[in-house]
C-alpha positions in Angstrom: 132.7 80.4 200.8 133.9 79.4 197.5 136.4 77.1 197.1 139.8 78.5 195.8 141.4 76.4 192.6 145.1 76.9 191.6 145.6 76.1 188.1 146.8 77.9 185.0 145.0 80.1 182.2 145.5 80.2 178.7 144.2 82.0 176.4 141.1 81.4 173.9 138.6 82.9 171.1 135.4 82.7 172.0 133.8 82.7 168.5 131.1 79.6 168.1 131.3 79.4 172.5 128.8 76.4 174.0 126.7 79.2 175.4 125.9 81.3 172.5 126.3 84.6 171.6 129.3 86.7 170.0 131.3 87.4 173.2 134.9 88.6 171.5 135.1 91.9 173.4 133.9 90.7 176.5 135.4 89.1 180.0 134.8 85.0 179.4 135.8 82.0 180.3 135.7 78.3 179.3 136.4 75.3 182.0 136.9 71.8 182.1 133.6 69.7 181.2 133.5 68.4 184.9 132.9 72.3 186.4 131.0 73.6 183.4 128.2 70.7 183.7 128.5 71.7 187.2 127.8 75.1 186.7 127.7 76.0 183.5 126.9 78.8 180.9 126.8 83.0 182.3 128.6 81.4 185.9 131.2 84.2 187.3 134.2 83.5 188.6 137.4 85.8 189.5 140.8 84.9 188.2 143.4 86.1 190.3 147.1 86.5 189.7 149.4 87.9 192.2 147.6 91.1 193.0 146.0 91.1 189.8 141.9 90.4 188.9 139.5 89.6 186.7 136.0 88.4 186.8 134.8 86.7 184.0 132.2 84.9 182.5 131.4 81.0 181.9 130.4 80.6 178.2 132.5 77.6 177.1 134.1 74.1 177.9 137.8 73.5 177.6 137.7 69.5 176.1 141.5 69.6 176.3 142.2 72.0 179.8 143.0 69.7 182.6 141.6 69.4 186.1 141.8 73.0 187.6 142.5 74.9 184.6 140.8 77.4 182.3 141.1 79.2 179.3 140.2 83.2 179.6 139.3 85.5 176.2 142.2 87.8 175.1 140.9 90.5 177.0 140.3 88.9 179.8 143.6 87.6 180.1 145.7 90.7 179.3 144.4 91.5 182.7 146.0 89.4 184.7 149.3 89.0 182.6 150.9 89.5 178.9 149.1 87.5 176.0 153.0 86.7 175.0 153.0 84.7 178.3 150.5 82.3 176.9 150.1 80.6 179.8 150.3 81.4 183.8 149.8 80.2 187.1 146.5 81.3 188.6 144.0 81.1 191.0 140.2 80.6 191.0 136.8 80.6 192.6 133.2 80.9 191.8 131.5 84.5 192.7 
């Protein structure tokens, strides 16, 4: 069973992600270095906030994120909250 992580989700614009490619319209996520180094490009996670959920693909490292936190592309973030909120408490796990 996947391990559930509790943390905060912020927003990032995936212009030049570590994994390459153009991801502006995709549901993508960047994760902390340790998580990225273990799981890497193309891994999918489910991010849940209340009754809202999004599946996002790992495309980048989040060098400044505290352990357990993730940053979502604007489109992915909008599926779990208002972009105006900026950061929200979430649960997430690898699929």
